[in-house]
C-alpha positions as CSV (number, residue, x, y, z in Angstrom):
1,X,-21.1,33.0,11.8
2,X,-18.2,34.0,9.5
3,X,-16.4,37.3,9.3
4,X,-13.5,38.9,7.4
5,X,-10.8,39.6,9.9
6,X,-7.3,40.9,10.5
7,X,-5.4,37.7,11.5
8,X,-2.1,39.5,12.1
9,X,-0.5,42.7,11.0
10,X,-0.3,42.4,7.2
11,X,-2.6,39.4,7.0
12,X,-6.4,39.1,6.6
13,X,-8.8,36.2,6.0
14,X,-12.1,34.6,6.8
15,X,-12.8,33.2,10.3
16,X,-15.7,31.4,12.0
17,X,-16.8,32.4,15.5
18,X,-19.9,32.5,17.7
19,X,-22.7,34.9,16.8
20,X,-22.6,37.9,19.2
21,X,-25.2,38.1,22.1
22,X,-26.8,41.5,23.0
23,X,-26.7,42.9,26.5
24,X,-29.8,44.6,27.9
25,X,-29.2,47.9,26.0
26,X,-27.7,46.4,22.9
27,X,-28.7,45.2,19.4
28,X,-27.5,42.5,17.0
29,X,-27.6,43.7,13.4
30,X,-27.4,41.9,10.0
31,X,-25.6,44.0,7.5
32,X,-27.4,45.1,4.3
33,X,-24.5,47.2,2.9
34,X,-21.0,47.7,4.1
35,X,-18.0,49.7,2.8
36,X,-14.3,49.1,3.4
37,X,-12.2,52.2,4.4
38,X,-8.7,53.3,4.1
39,X,-8.6,53.2,7.9
40,X,-9.0,49.4,7.7
41,X,-6.0,49.3,5.4
42,X,-4.0,51.4,7.8
43,X,-4.9,49.2,10.7
44,X,-3.9,46.0,8.9
45,X,-0.9,47.0,6.9
46,X,0.7,49.9,8.8
47,X,0.8,48.3,12.3
48,X,-0.6,51.6,13.7
49,X,-0.6,50.3,17.3
50,X,2.1,48.2,19.2
51,X,1.5,44.5,18.7
52,X,1.3,43.8,22.5
53,X,-1.8,46.1,22.6
54,X,-3.6,44.4,19.8
55,X,-6.0,41.5,19.8
56,X,-6.0,38.9,16.9
57,X,-8.1,37.9,15.1
58,X,-10.3,40.9,14.9
59,X,-13.2,41.2,12.4
60,X,-12.7,44.5,10.6
61,X,-15.0,47.1,9.0
62,X,-16.9,50.0,10.6
63,X,-19.2,51.3,7.9
64,X,-22.6,49.7,7.7
65,X,-26.3,49.9,7.1
66,X,-28.2,46.9,8.5
67,X,-31.3,45.2,9.8
68,X,-32.0,44.6,13.4
69,X,-32.3,40.9,14.2
70,X,-32.2,41.0,18.1
71,X,-32.4,43.6,20.8
72,X,-31.8,43.5,24.6
73,X,-34.8,43.8,26.9
74,X,-34.0,47.5,27.8
75,X,-33.9,48.7,24.2
76,X,-37.0,51.0,23.5
77,X,-36.7,52.5,20.1
78,X,-35.6,49.6,17.9
79,X,-37.1,46.2,17.2
80,X,-36.6,43.1,15.0
81,X,-36.7,44.0,11.3
82,X,-35.9,47.7,11.6
83,X,-33.5,49.1,9.0
84,X,-30.8,51.2,10.6
85,X,-27.7,53.3,9.9
86,X,-24.8,52.3,12.1
87,X,-22.2,55.0,12.8
88,X,-18.6,54.1,12.8
89,X,-18.3,55.6,16.3
90,X,-20.5,54.0,18.9
91,X,-19.7,55.4,22.3
92,X,-20.8,54.3,25.7
93,X,-23.0,57.3,26.6
94,X,-22.9,57.1,30.4
95,X,-19.3,58.3,30.8
96,X,-17.5,61.3,32.1
97,X,-16.1,62.1,28.7
98,X,-19.6,62.6,27.3
99,X,-20.2,65.3,29.9
100,X,-16.8,66.8,28.8
101,X,-18.1,67.0,25.2
102,X,-15.8,64.4,23.8
103,X,-18.0,61.4,23.3
104,X,-15.5,60.0,20.7
105,X,-13.2,59.2,23.6
106,X,-15.9,57.8,25.9
107,X,-14.0,55.5,28.3
108,X,-10.5,56.6,27.1
109,X,-8.5,57.7,24.1
110,X,-10.3,56.7,20.9
111,X,-12.5,54.4,22.9
112,X,-15.7,55.6,21.1
113,X,-14.3,53.8,18.1
114,X,-15.2,50.2,18.8
115,X,-15.9,48.5,15.5
116,X,-12.6,46.9,14.3
117,X,-10.6,48.9,16.7
118,X,-7.7,46.5,17.2
119,X,-6.9,47.4,20.8
120,X,-7.5,44.8,23.4
121,X,-9.0,47.3,25.7
122,X,-12.1,48.9,24.2
123,X,-12.1,47.5,20.7
124,X,-14.4,44.8,19.3
125,X,-15.3,43.0,16.1
126,X,-16.4,45.0,13.2
127,X,-19.2,44.8,10.6
128,X,-17.7,42.6,7.9
129,X,-19.6,39.6,9.3
130,X,-22.9,37.9,9.0
131,X,-24.0,39.6,12.3
132,X,-22.4,42.3,14.5
133,X,-23.1,43.8,17.9
134,X,-24.1,47.4,18.6
135,X,-23.7,48.7,22.1
136,X,-26.3,51.2,23.5
137,X,-28.6,50.7,20.6
138,X,-31.1,53.5,21.4
139,X,-28.2,56.1,21.4
140,X,-26.1,54.7,18.6
141,X,-28.5,53.5,15.9
142,X,-30.6,55.6,13.6
143,X,-33.7,54.6,11.7
144,X,-33.1,54.5,7.9
145,X,-35.9,56.4,6.1
146,X,-37.5,54.5,3.2
147,X,-36.6,57.3,0.7
148,X,-32.8,57.1,1.3
149,X,-30.8,54.5,-0.7
150,X,-28.5,52.1,1.0
151,X,-25.4,53.5,-0.8
152,X,-26.1,57.0,0.4
153,X,-26.8,55.9,3.9
154,X,-23.7,53.8,4.3
155,X,-21.6,56.9,3.3
156,X,-23.1,58.7,6.3
157,X,-21.7,56.2,8.7
158,X,-18.1,57.4,8.3
159,X,-17.3,59.3,5.1
160,X,-19.8,62.2,5.7
161,X,-19.3,62.5,9.4
162,X,-15.5,62.4,9.2
163,X,-15.3,64.8,6.2
164,X,-17.8,67.2,7.8
165,X,-15.9,67.1,11.1
166,X,-12.9,68.5,9.3
167,X,-14.9,71.6,8.4
168,X,-16.3,71.8,11.9
169,X,-12.8,71.6,13.5
170,X,-11.6,74.3,11.1
171,X,-14.4,76.6,12.4
172,X,-14.9,78.0,8.9
173,X,-16.4,81.5,8.8
174,X,-18.5,82.9,6.0
175,X,-16.3,83.7,2.9
176,X,-13.0,82.3,4.2
177,X,-10.5,80.6,1.9
178,X,-10.0,76.9,2.7
179,X,-7.6,74.3,1.4
180,X,-8.6,70.6,1.6
181,X,-5.5,68.3,1.4
182,X,-6.4,64.8,0.2
183,X,-9.6,64.4,-1.8
184,X,-10.4,60.7,-1.4
185,X,-14.0,60.2,-0.1
186,X,-13.3,61.8,3.3
187,X,-11.6,64.8,1.7
188,X,-14.5,65.2,-0.8
189,X,-16.9,65.3,2.1
190,X,-14.7,67.9,3.7
191,X,-15.1,70.0,0.5
192,X,-18.8,69.6,0.8
193,X,-18.7,70.4,4.5
194,X,-16.7,73.5,3.9
195,X,-19.2,74.7,1.3
196,X,-22.1,74.1,3.8
197,X,-20.2,76.0,6.5
198,X,-20.0,79.0,4.1
199,X,-16.4,79.0,2.8
200,X,-15.7,81.3,-0.1
201,X,-12.8,79.9,-2.1
202,X,-12.2,76.1,-1.6
203,X,-8.9,74.8,-3.0
204,X,-8.8,71.0,-3.2
205,X,-5.4,69.2,-3.3
206,X,-5.4,65.8,-5.1
207,X,-3.0,63.5,-6.9
208,X,-3.1,60.7,-9.5
209,X,-6.8,59.8,-9.2
210,X,-8.2,62.4,-11.6
211,X,-11.8,61.1,-11.0
212,X,-11.8,62.9,-7.7
213,X,-11.1,66.3,-9.4
214,X,-14.5,66.5,-11.1
215,X,-16.2,65.3,-7.9
216,X,-14.4,67.9,-5.8
217,X,-15.7,70.6,-8.2
218,X,-19.3,69.1,-7.9
219,X,-19.0,69.3,-4.1
220,X,-17.9,72.9,-4.1
221,X,-14.2,73.2,-4.9
222,X,-13.3,76.3,-6.9
223,X,-9.7,75.3,-7.6
224,X,-7.7,72.0,-7.9
225,X,-4.0,71.6,-7.0
226,X,-2.2,68.4,-8.2
227,X,0.5,67.7,-5.6
228,X,2.3,65.4,-8.1
229,X,3.1,68.6,-10.2
230,X,5.0,70.5,-7.5
231,X,5.0,71.6,-3.9
232,X,1.6,72.3,-2.4
233,X,2.8,75.6,-1.0
234,X,4.1,76.9,-4.3
235,X,0.9,76.0,-6.2
236,X,-1.5,77.3,-3.5
237,X,0.3,80.6,-3.1
238,X,0.4,81.1,-6.9
239,X,-3.4,80.8,-6.9
240,X,-3.8,83.2,-4.0
241,X,-1.3,85.8,-5.2
242,X,1.0,84.9,-2.3
243,X,-1.7,85.3,0.3
244,X,-1.9,82.5,2.9
245,X,-5.3,80.9,3.4
246,X,-7.6,81.0,6.4
247,X,-8.0,77.3,7.1
248,X,-6.6,74.0,6.0
249,X,-8.3,70.6,6.4
250,X,-6.1,67.5,6.2
251,X,-7.8,64.4,4.9
252,X,-4.8,62.5,3.6
253,X,-1.0,62.6,3.3
254,X,2.2,61.4,4.9
255,X,3.9,62.3,8.2
256,X,5.0,65.6,6.8
257,X,1.6,66.8,5.7
258,X,1.0,68.9,8.9
259,X,4.2,70.8,8.1
260,X,2.9,71.4,4.5
261,X,-0.4,72.7,5.9
262,X,1.3,75.0,8.4
263,X,3.3,76.6,5.6
264,X,0.1,77.8,3.7
265,X,-2.1,78.9,6.6
266,X,-2.1,82.5,7.9
267,X,-1.2,83.5,11.4
268,X,-4.2,82.9,13.6
269,X,-5.6,80.3,11.1
270,X,-6.5,76.7,11.8
271,X,-5.1,73.4,10.5
272,X,-7.8,70.8,11.1
273,X,-6.8,67.1,10.8
274,X,-9.2,64.2,10.3
275,X,-6.6,61.9,8.7
276,X,-5.6,58.6,10.3
277,X,-1.8,58.6,10.5
278,X,-1.1,54.9,10.5
279,X,2.6,55.5,10.7
280,X,5.1,58.2,11.3
281,X,8.5,59.1,10.0
282,X,12.1,58.3,11.1
283,X,13.4,60.9,13.5
284,X,17.1,61.6,13.8
285,X,18.4,63.3,17.0
286,X,22.2,63.9,17.2
287,X,22.6,61.5,14.3
288,X,20.9,58.6,16.1
289,X,17.7,57.0,14.8
290,X,15.2,57.3,17.8
291,X,11.8,56.1,16.6
292,X,9.2,56.1,13.7
293,X,6.3,57.9,15.4
294,X,7.1,61.4,14.4
295,X,4.8,63.9,12.6
296,X,6.6,66.9,11.3
297,X,5.4,70.4,12.3
298,X,7.8,73.1,11.1
299,X,9.3,75.2,13.9
300,X,9.9,78.4,11.9
301,X,6.7,78.2,9.9
302,X,4.8,77.9,13.2
303,X,6.4,81.1,14.3
304,X,8.7,79.4,16.7
305,X,5.5,78.3,18.5
306,X,4.0,81.8,18.6
307,X,2.0,82.1,15.4
308,X,-1.4,81.7,16.9
309,X,-1.9,79.0,14.3
310,X,-4.1,76.3,15.9
311,X,-3.5,72.7,15.0
312,X,-6.4,70.5,15.9
313,X,-7.3,66.9,15.1
314,X,-10.4,64.8,15.9
315,X,-12.1,61.5,15.6
316,X,-15.4,61.9,13.8
317,X,-18.6,62.3,15.9
318,X,-20.9,59.3,16.2
319,X,-24.2,58.4,17.8
320,X,-27.8,58.6,16.8
321,X,-28.3,62.3,16.6
322,X,-25.3,62.8,14.3
323,X,-26.6,60.1,11.9
324,X,-30.1,61.6,11.9
325,X,-28.7,65.0,11.0
326,X,-26.6,63.6,8.2
327,X,-29.6,61.7,6.9
328,X,-31.5,65.0,6.9
329,X,-28.8,66.5,4.7
330,X,-29.1,63.7,2.3
331,X,-32.9,63.7,2.3
332,X,-33.2,67.4,1.6
333,X,-30.5,67.2,-1.1
334,X,-27.9,69.4,0.5
335,X,-25.2,66.8,-0.4
336,X,-25.4,63.6,-2.4
337,X,-22.8,61.2,-1.0
338,X,-23.8,58.4,-3.4
339,X,-21.6,60.1,-6.0
340,X,-18.6,58.7,-4.0
341,X,-19.6,55.2,-4.8
342,X,-17.7,54.0,-7.9
343,X,-17.7,50.2,-7.4
344,X,-20.5,47.9,-6.3
345,X,-20.3,44.3,-5.2
346,X,-23.0,41.7,-4.1
347,X,-22.6,39.2,-1.3
348,X,-20.6,39.1,1.9
349,X,-17.8,37.1,0.3
350,X,-17.1,40.1,-2.0
351,X,-16.0,42.1,1.0
352,X,-12.5,40.7,0.5
353,X,-12.4,42.0,-3.1
354,X,-13.6,45.4,-2.0
355,X,-11.0,45.5,0.8
356,X,-8.2,44.8,-1.6
357,X,-9.5,47.3,-4.0
358,X,-9.4,49.9,-1.3
359,X,-5.8,49.0,-0.6
360,X,-4.7,49.1,-4.3
361,X,-6.7,52.3,-5.1
362,X,-6.9,52.0,-8.9
363,X,-7.3,55.3,-10.8
364,X,-11.1,54.9,-11.2
365,X,-11.8,54.2,-7.6
366,X,-13.3,56.5,-5.1
367,X,-15.3,54.2,-2.8
368,X,-16.6,50.6,-3.1
369,X,-19.8,49.3,-1.4
370,X,-20.8,45.7,-0.8
371,X,-24.5,44.9,-0.8
372,X,-25.7,41.7,0.9
373,X,-28.8,41.3,-1.2
């Protein structure tokens, strides 16, 4: 089979390799629709992990809806021909971490993220291929209802679950004021998630892609802040009359964005991060450059460590139940994630075009999807 792969940091291309084989509890799936993600771009171009820990080549991609073509002899709920939604996070469900309530780290840090995870230990090929392997199929796949379109379903695989997780991590209470920083597709779903959680005022922070402003309002934002027009802190506090907000969700930004979030959240509030920091900033200690893996916090703004401001970050939930719940949200019209899709392509070979589009992020882009048929 062929697949679109990371050949080295900063380099992608097509490769040929053997079709995967299922274990007794696994499935092999043929993609019907896939979507490239900014996380793919971070992985390839920002060298997020040390090279000695990474395996090349690695087929990339982790957002897919597909059709089952083969299952292991222990798989009970799925068979040849079933159409399925495949979550970006596919843990091994017989691990200690599952009992600890952190299935995303099943088997180790970030080990529930398997598709296109570049690490030698725990990662595997992604979904931008003619076929891909799904571990623990009964626990990780979800049946695709006939009345849900492919483009909506593929948004559930990562964009919805990640964006909603930002709202969950923020523990939003009824009527609270919430700021969402970064309104790409994940941030837009964080806006929708905050509304579902019962937020009162939702302030969405975006930049040069004005197309996201209207979508943010459709999904529940009451106010828009343009970070290109001045400091986020200044603009947010102008809107609130100087009052700091209850919760902040980070869905984008550079290595100083946590610092920016801490400056606008009240004592006892929460900063919830679902952003993938592919790189950090230079850190100078005693005038010597030490390393580039720093994320700024803000000592004074954090109350010298005693503000009761909680800073939490999490990899999105995966698995079958999570996907089924998101599909229910789509089916009963609580949220329409298909509005995220601005560019549509046909044929596996167009994955490359869609990937580069996600890297370039033209002004009219929110999310591209590639349909196989």
